[in-house]
N, C-alpha and C positions, 0 to 999 in steps of 0.2 A: 505494500501499499504505498502510495507515494504520498505524505506528509503535508498538508500544507495546499496540496498542487490543484486540489476541488474540493474545497470543505465540502460536508453536507450541509444541505437549505434546510432551515425548518420547516417547509414542506414539505419536505421528500420523510424525514421524523415524521412531522403527524401523520400523512399519508397509513404510515406505514404500524404506527400506535392506535391509528383508527381500526384497520382492515385485523389483526391480530388482536378479535374477542377475547378468543379461548385459543387456538390454536389452528393454524393452516399451512399449508405444504406451501415449500418455497418456490417455486416456480407459480399456482398458483395465487401467490400475493405480489409475485412477479407481473402477471398476469391484469391484477381488481388498479394496482399502485396507478402501470403504465411509468412506472420514473424508469428513463435509459439503461438498458441493459449497462454499459461498464458504470454505470454511478451507481447502482441496483448492486451489482454484485464485487463489485470492486473498491466502494466507498459504502456507501449506506451502511450493509448491511454487517459488515466488519468493524462497523464507529457504533455502528449501535454494542453490537456485541463485546468491545470495547470497553463502554460505558457502563456496559450491565447493564440494561433496557431490555432487553430479548434476549430469548435460549435458543440454541439448537438442539433435537435429538435427530434420530431415523427411526422409523416405523417403515417397514418394510419395504428398503433399501429408498426412503422420502425422503428432502430434510424436513422437516416439520418443526413453525416457529411459535414459540410462546411467548407472550408478556412477563417479563420479571416484576414480582411490586416493584422496584424503582417503577419502571416501565408502566405499572399503571396510574401510581402516583402521579407523574407525569401526564399523561393523559388528560387523569379525572384534572390535576390543572388547567393543561391547554382548552377543556373546556367548561371549565365553570369563566378566563376569562374571553371566552368564547373566541377561540382559535381560529375558527370555520371559517368564523364571519368577515375576519378580518384578510384571512389570506381568498376571498371568493372578492372581496373586494377592489384586490387587489389585482385582479382576474387570474391570478396563479392555478387557481382548481377549478376544474369545471362543475358544480354541484349537479349531479345527478336529479 
């Protein structure tokens, strides 16, 4: 991982936290978030692991992502401050 060359955007963190409510496969998460593959696999996921926001386990040869307690707390704070409204106003995220 290249340090500081491609910083993780807050919107990427939020999208992943939002989509990992209980558990989800890594490939399904990639499909749902629509984050560029290089950023997703080489920057965002490794950074979130390093920060202790997510954990990965293997089930039937699939990588399964789960939020850690720290990740759940961060998602709760982001929801409390209505972060999704902020990024929607900035047109960074298309809400369904």
